[in-house]
C-alpha positions as CSV (number, residue, x, y, z in Angstrom):
1,M,-21.1,10.2,-3.5
2,T,-19.0,9.9,-6.6
3,G,-16.1,12.7,-7.1
4,R,-15.2,14.5,-10.6
5,P,-13.5,11.9,-12.8
6,A,-10.1,13.3,-13.4
7,A,-8.2,13.0,-16.4
8,S,-5.5,10.9,-16.8
9,G,-2.3,13.1,-15.3
10,E,-4.7,15.4,-14.4
11,R,-3.7,18.0,-11.8
12,V,-6.0,17.5,-8.8
13,T,-6.6,19.8,-5.9
14,L,-7.8,19.5,-2.0
15,D,-11.1,20.7,-3.4
16,D,-11.5,18.1,-5.9
17,Y,-12.1,15.5,-2.7
18,A,-15.2,17.5,-1.2
19,A,-17.6,15.6,-3.7
20,I,-16.3,12.0,-2.0
21,V,-15.6,12.9,1.5
22,G,-17.9,15.6,2.3
23,A,-17.7,19.4,3.6
24,P,-17.6,18.2,7.3
25,E,-14.5,16.1,6.2
26,M,-13.0,18.8,4.5
27,T,-13.7,21.2,7.6
28,A,-11.9,19.3,9.8
29,L,-8.9,19.1,7.5
30,R,-8.8,22.7,7.7
31,A,-8.9,22.8,11.5
32,F,-6.7,20.4,12.1
33,A,-4.1,21.8,9.8
34,R,-4.7,25.7,11.1
35,P,-1.9,25.3,14.2
36,L,0.5,23.6,12.0
37,E,0.4,27.0,9.2
38,G,4.3,28.0,8.3
39,R,5.2,24.6,9.9
40,R,8.3,23.4,7.9
41,V,7.8,19.5,6.7
42,R,10.7,17.5,5.4
43,M,9.9,14.0,3.7
44,V,12.4,12.2,2.8
45,S,12.2,8.3,0.8
46,A,14.3,6.3,-1.4
47,A,14.2,6.3,-5.0
48,P,11.5,4.6,-7.1
49,G,11.8,0.8,-6.4
50,G,11.9,1.5,-2.7
51,A,8.9,0.1,0.0
52,T,7.0,3.3,-0.5
53,G,4.6,4.8,-2.6
54,A,5.8,7.4,-4.5
55,A,2.6,8.2,-6.2
56,M,0.7,8.3,-2.8
57,L,3.6,10.5,-1.4
58,A,3.5,13.0,-4.5
59,R,-0.3,13.4,-3.8
60,L,0.2,13.8,-0.5
61,V,2.6,16.3,-0.6
62,P,0.7,18.9,-2.8
63,L,-2.4,18.1,0.0
64,L,-0.5,19.2,3.3
65,T,0.8,22.3,1.2
66,A,-2.7,23.2,0.4
67,L,-3.5,23.2,3.7
68,G,-0.6,25.6,4.8
69,L,2.2,23.7,5.8
70,T,5.7,24.3,4.1
71,V,6.3,21.0,2.8
72,R,9.8,19.8,0.9
73,W,10.4,16.2,-0.1
74,D,13.8,14.7,-0.6
75,V,14.2,11.4,-2.8
76,V,17.5,9.6,-1.9
77,A,19.0,7.8,-4.8
78,G,22.5,6.6,-3.5
79,G,25.4,5.1,-5.5
80,A,24.8,2.4,-8.4
81,D,24.8,-0.2,-6.0
82,F,22.1,1.2,-3.5
83,P,18.9,-0.4,-4.7
84,E,20.1,-4.1,-4.7
85,A,21.5,-3.3,-0.9
86,A,18.0,-1.5,-0.4
87,R,16.4,-4.8,-1.9
88,A,18.4,-7.2,0.3
89,F,17.9,-5.4,3.3
90,R,14.3,-5.5,2.8
91,H,14.1,-9.2,2.0
92,A,16.1,-9.4,5.5
93,L,13.5,-7.7,7.3
94,Q,10.7,-9.9,5.7
95,G,12.4,-12.9,7.1
96,E,14.1,-13.9,3.9
97,P,17.7,-14.8,3.4
98,A,19.7,-11.2,2.1
99,V,23.4,-11.9,1.4
100,A,26.0,-14.0,2.9
101,S,28.2,-10.8,3.9
102,S,27.9,-7.3,5.5
103,R,28.0,-5.4,2.2
104,W,24.5,-4.1,2.2
105,R,25.4,-2.7,5.6
106,D,28.1,-0.6,4.2
107,V,26.6,0.2,1.1
108,L,23.3,1.3,3.2
109,A,25.4,3.2,5.8
110,A,27.3,5.0,2.9
111,A,23.9,6.0,1.2
112,I,22.8,7.5,4.5
113,E,26.0,9.3,5.6
114,A,26.1,11.3,1.9
115,H,22.7,12.5,1.9
116,R,23.2,13.7,6.0
117,C,26.3,15.9,4.6
118,Q,24.2,17.5,1.7
119,T,21.1,18.2,3.9
120,L,20.6,20.5,6.6
121,F,17.4,19.1,8.3
122,D,16.8,22.5,9.5
123,D,12.7,21.4,9.8
124,D,9.9,21.5,12.3
125,I,9.3,18.0,11.2
126,V,11.5,15.0,9.6
127,V,9.4,12.1,8.0
128,V,11.7,9.4,6.9
129,H,10.1,6.6,4.6
130,D,11.5,3.3,4.0
131,A,13.7,1.1,6.4
132,E,17.1,1.6,4.4
133,L,16.9,5.5,5.3
134,A,16.1,4.9,9.1
135,G,19.8,5.7,10.0
136,L,19.1,9.6,8.5
137,V,17.8,10.1,12.4
138,A,21.5,10.2,13.6
139,S,21.5,13.8,12.1
140,R,18.6,15.2,14.8
141,A,21.1,15.4,17.9
142,L,22.1,19.4,17.5
143,L,18.8,20.1,15.5
144,R,14.9,20.8,17.1
145,A,12.9,18.8,14.5
146,S,10.2,16.3,15.4
147,W,11.5,12.9,13.8
148,L,9.0,10.4,12.6
149,W,9.8,7.3,10.8
150,R,7.2,5.5,8.3
151,G,6.8,2.2,8.1
152,H,5.2,0.3,5.0
153,A,5.8,-3.3,5.8
154,D,5.2,-6.3,8.1
155,L,8.7,-6.5,10.6
156,T,7.6,-8.8,13.1
157,R,9.7,-11.4,11.4
158,P,13.1,-10.4,10.5
159,R,16.4,-11.9,10.4
160,P,18.4,-11.0,13.4
161,E,21.2,-9.2,11.6
162,A,18.5,-7.0,9.8
163,W,16.6,-5.9,13.0
164,T,19.7,-4.9,14.6
165,F,20.5,-2.8,12.2
166,L,17.2,-1.2,11.9
167,E,16.0,-1.2,15.6
168,A,19.0,1.0,17.0
169,S,17.9,3.6,14.7
170,L,14.3,3.3,15.4
171,N,14.5,3.6,19.1
172,R,15.8,7.0,18.2
173,Y,12.7,8.7,16.6
174,D,9.8,10.9,18.5
175,A,7.2,8.2,16.9
176,V,7.2,5.3,14.2
177,T,4.2,4.2,12.3
178,F,3.1,0.9,10.9
179,P,0.3,0.2,8.4
180,A,-1.2,-2.1,10.9
181,P,-0.8,-3.3,14.6
182,T,0.5,-6.6,13.6
183,C,3.0,-5.6,11.8
184,S,5.1,-3.7,14.5
185,P,7.8,-5.2,16.7
186,P,8.5,-4.1,20.1
187,L,10.1,-0.5,20.4
188,R,10.9,1.9,23.0
189,V,9.1,4.6,21.3
190,P,5.4,5.3,20.7
191,V,4.0,3.5,18.0
192,Y,1.5,4.6,15.7
193,V,-0.9,2.8,13.1
194,L,-0.9,4.6,9.8
195,P,-3.0,2.3,7.1
196,P,-2.4,2.6,3.5
197,V,-4.8,4.6,1.7
198,I,-5.9,4.9,-2.0
199,D,-6.1,8.0,-4.0
200,P,-10.2,7.8,-5.3
201,L,-9.1,10.3,-8.1
202,A,-6.4,8.4,-9.5
203,D,-6.0,6.8,-12.5
204,I,-6.3,2.9,-11.0
205,N,-9.5,4.2,-9.2
206,R,-11.2,7.0,-11.0
207,E,-14.8,6.3,-12.1
208,L,-14.5,4.7,-15.8
209,E,-17.3,4.4,-18.1
210,P,-18.8,1.0,-18.6
211,D,-18.1,1.4,-22.3
212,M,-14.5,1.3,-21.7
213,V,-14.4,-1.1,-18.7
214,R,-16.0,-3.6,-21.1
215,G,-13.8,-2.5,-24.3
216,V,-10.8,-3.4,-22.3
217,V,-11.9,-6.5,-21.3
218,E,-12.5,-7.9,-24.7
219,R,-9.4,-6.4,-25.6
220,L,-7.6,-8.7,-23.2
221,G,-9.4,-12.0,-24.6
222,I,-11.8,-11.8,-21.7
223,D,-15.6,-12.7,-21.8
224,P,-17.3,-9.5,-20.4
225,D,-20.6,-11.6,-20.4
226,R,-19.3,-14.4,-17.9
227,P,-18.4,-14.5,-14.1
228,I,-15.2,-13.1,-13.8
229,V,-13.3,-14.1,-10.5
230,S,-9.5,-11.9,-10.5
231,Q,-6.7,-11.5,-8.7
232,I,-4.8,-8.4,-9.2
233,S,-1.6,-8.0,-7.6
234,R,1.9,-8.5,-8.6
235,F,4.0,-11.5,-9.6
236,D,5.2,-12.8,-6.5
237,R,4.9,-16.1,-4.5
238,A,4.0,-14.1,-1.3
239,R,0.7,-13.3,-3.2
240,D,0.3,-16.9,-4.2
241,P,-1.0,-17.1,-7.9
242,V,-0.7,-20.4,-7.7
243,G,-3.4,-21.1,-5.1
244,A,-5.9,-18.4,-6.6
245,I,-5.1,-20.8,-9.6
246,A,-6.0,-24.1,-7.5
247,A,-9.2,-22.5,-5.8
248,F,-10.6,-21.6,-9.0
249,R,-10.4,-25.1,-10.3
250,I,-12.2,-26.3,-7.3
251,V,-14.9,-23.5,-7.9
252,R,-15.3,-24.4,-11.6
253,R,-16.6,-28.1,-10.9
254,F,-19.6,-26.5,-10.0
255,A,-20.2,-22.9,-11.2
256,D,-19.1,-21.4,-14.7
257,C,-16.4,-18.6,-14.3
258,Q,-13.1,-17.4,-15.8
259,L,-10.2,-16.5,-13.6
260,V,-8.0,-13.3,-14.4
261,V,-4.7,-13.0,-12.4
262,A,-2.7,-9.9,-13.7
263,G,-0.2,-8.0,-12.3
264,R,3.5,-6.5,-12.8
265,V,6.9,-8.6,-12.3
266,P,8.9,-7.5,-9.8
267,D,12.5,-6.5,-10.8
268,D,13.3,-7.1,-7.1
269,G,14.9,-10.1,-7.4
270,P,14.1,-13.6,-9.3
271,D,10.9,-14.5,-7.3
272,G,8.6,-12.4,-9.7
273,S,9.5,-14.5,-13.0
274,D,9.9,-18.0,-10.9
275,S,6.2,-17.0,-9.7
276,L,5.0,-16.2,-13.2
277,R,6.4,-19.3,-14.5
278,E,4.8,-21.4,-11.8
279,A,1.7,-19.6,-12.4
280,R,1.9,-20.6,-15.7
281,E,2.8,-24.0,-15.1
282,A,-0.4,-24.1,-13.1
283,A,-2.6,-22.9,-15.8
284,A,-1.4,-25.5,-18.0
285,G,-2.8,-23.6,-21.3
286,D,-6.7,-23.5,-19.8
287,P,-8.5,-21.1,-22.1
288,D,-10.2,-20.0,-19.0
289,I,-7.3,-19.0,-17.1
290,H,-5.9,-15.5,-17.9
291,L,-2.6,-14.6,-16.8
292,L,-1.8,-10.8,-17.8
293,V,1.8,-9.2,-17.0
294,L,1.1,-5.7,-16.7
295,P,3.6,-2.6,-17.2
296,A,3.9,-0.6,-14.2
297,T,1.9,2.2,-16.5
298,G,-1.0,-0.1,-16.6
299,A,-3.1,1.9,-13.5
300,L,-6.2,2.2,-16.4
301,T,-6.0,-1.6,-17.2
302,I,-6.3,-2.9,-13.6
303,N,-9.0,-0.2,-12.7
304,A,-11.0,-1.6,-15.8
305,L,-10.2,-5.6,-14.7
306,Q,-11.4,-4.7,-11.0
307,R,-14.8,-3.1,-12.3
308,A,-15.2,-6.0,-14.8
309,S,-14.7,-8.8,-11.7
310,T,-17.6,-10.5,-10.4
311,I,-15.7,-11.5,-7.2
312,V,-12.0,-10.4,-6.3
313,L,-9.6,-12.4,-4.5
314,H,-6.7,-11.3,-2.3
315,R,-5.0,-14.0,-0.4
316,P,-1.3,-13.1,0.2
317,V,0.6,-16.1,2.3
318,R,1.9,-13.3,4.6
319,G,2.2,-9.9,5.8
320,G,1.1,-6.7,3.9
321,F,-1.8,-4.6,4.6
322,G,-3.7,-5.2,1.2
323,L,-3.9,-2.2,-0.9
324,A,-5.6,-4.5,-3.8
325,A,-8.6,-5.4,-1.5
326,I,-9.1,-1.6,-1.0
327,E,-9.1,-0.6,-4.1
328,A,-11.6,-3.2,-5.2
329,L,-13.8,-2.5,-2.3
330,W,-13.7,0.7,-3.9
331,K,-15.1,-0.3,-6.9
332,G,-18.1,-2.1,-4.6
333,R,-16.6,-5.6,-5.5
334,P,-17.1,-8.3,-3.0
335,V,-13.7,-9.6,-1.8
336,V,-12.6,-13.1,-0.5
337,A,-9.4,-12.2,1.4
338,A,-6.9,-14.1,3.8
339,D,-6.7,-13.0,7.3
340,V,-3.0,-11.5,7.3
341,G,-1.1,-8.7,7.7
342,G,-3.6,-5.7,7.9
343,L,-6.2,-7.1,6.0
344,P,-8.6,-7.8,8.6
345,A,-9.3,-4.1,9.4
346,V,-10.4,-3.9,5.7
347,V,-12.1,-7.2,4.8
348,I,-14.0,-7.9,8.0
349,H,-15.8,-11.5,7.6
350,N,-19.4,-11.5,6.7
351,V,-19.7,-7.6,6.6
352,T,-17.2,-6.1,4.0
353,G,-16.1,-9.1,2.5
354,L,-15.3,-13.0,3.6
355,V,-12.1,-14.3,5.0
356,A,-10.7,-17.2,4.0
357,H,-8.2,-19.4,5.7
358,S,-7.1,-21.8,3.1
359,I,-7.6,-22.7,-0.6
360,E,-10.3,-24.8,-0.1
361,G,-11.9,-22.3,2.1
362,A,-11.5,-20.0,-0.6
363,A,-13.0,-21.7,-3.1
364,Y,-15.9,-22.3,-0.5
365,H,-16.7,-19.0,-0.5
366,L,-15.9,-18.2,-4.3
367,R,-18.8,-20.7,-5.4
368,Y,-21.3,-19.3,-2.5
369,L,-20.7,-15.5,-3.8
370,L,-21.3,-16.7,-7.1
371,A,-24.6,-18.8,-6.2
372,N,-25.5,-15.7,-4.5
373,P,-25.1,-12.4,-6.6
374,P,-27.4,-10.0,-4.3
375,V,-24.9,-11.3,-1.1
376,G,-21.9,-10.1,-3.2
377,H,-23.7,-6.9,-4.0
378,V,-24.3,-6.2,-0.3
379,L,-20.9,-6.6,0.7
380,G,-19.6,-4.8,-2.4
381,E,-21.5,-1.8,-1.0
382,R,-20.7,-2.0,2.5
383,G,-17.1,-2.2,1.6
384,R,-17.1,0.7,-0.6
385,R,-18.6,2.8,2.8
386,H,-15.8,1.2,4.7
387,V,-13.3,2.1,2.4
388,A,-14.8,5.6,1.9
389,E,-14.9,6.2,6.2
390,H,-11.0,5.0,6.3
391,F,-9.0,4.3,3.5
392,L,-8.9,7.3,1.4
393,I,-6.0,9.5,1.2
394,T,-8.0,12.4,3.0
395,R,-7.9,10.2,6.0
396,L,-3.8,9.9,5.4
397,V,-3.6,13.8,6.0
398,K,-5.9,13.9,8.7
399,S,-3.5,11.6,10.3
400,H,-0.4,13.3,9.6
401,L,-1.9,16.3,10.7
402,L,-2.9,14.7,14.0
403,L,0.5,13.0,14.1
404,F,2.1,16.3,13.6
405,L,0.2,18.1,16.4
406,T,0.5,14.9,18.8
407,V,4.5,14.8,18.1
408,G,5.1,18.4,18.4
409,Q,3.5,18.9,21.5
410,A,5.3,15.7,23.1
411,A,8.6,17.2,22.1
412,G,7.7,20.8,23.4
413,A,6.5,19.1,26.8
414,A,9.8,17.4,26.6
415,S,11.9,20.3,26.0
416,T,10.2,22.1,28.8
417,R,10.8,19.3,31.4
418,S,14.7,19.6,30.4
């Protein structure tokens, strides 16, 4: 089933999702929410540029509110040097060099302390997003709230100094979540899996008329009548756009096709611009390789490119979950993916897509799908059903409700024992 296409910027309600997920799922959501009616929930995230998806929180908060919870959302901006310090910290948690000094620690600690002094956490549940804000849990000492921390990245190979800074805070939460089991380091508190999801009514995923899709592709100089292999993700080395170009060059020896590598260039360091430069060098002016730098507001363009694609390639070289793969599968497109991070939960080999462990393996799968369109069609349809069952925003709403119930019961039991 498909939902009513939402116009750009249109406000959507809980009932708008009923046509997509079905009445039984909506009934279940309301049943899980009933014991939580009136509970006060505070979401806390970093300002735009942080690790969390502000767009997803902007949809999640109204949906939880519609189910009877009282939800507030704090955005911590910090001082002028906070964004740079947060980026350095996140890079260090990914195992990349941060800064030589400990200045990022001081900046983050100051921002956390300032927000703690300004905020009375008089809520029933506090959900802190983003690693740079984990230290806010220091406010829980004299308050009755249950505290949850939501991680959005793979933290299994951090630099020691960054992990030491974070671990002490995480072990003070009632529970923490990660996008996949493979993303969580050992902790002393309960760890739950909350995979990322997509909003089927957002501009990047809503249904588009075929004429609009064709028009977008033609305006970008892409031939809509020839097979299109696409990799649509931000430009950085972790997404390996150069590897996508190498795989395409192998495939093109055997099949007529075009490659689209599209995405935004991140502003959190030089890696993005370096990755784009390396991709341009690898493309070497090939007219069948389309490198497209998209603005942050390019959701409809991404949507159209994914729908126009014959096959979507998504082969990050480390971590992450694969939100781009979820988006492509929702549109019924076959996906060739890597076996990293949370991707195996999305792209199940020979069930919802194909998994490649090398550039040559990716090229083999691309060639096979181009030669066998019915196989790609079956994989795409299975993938769409898989996303509908596990990776839509209504599933995230349900997961939050269940987590609130679970942590609340655990906190109640602990207070009874004490």
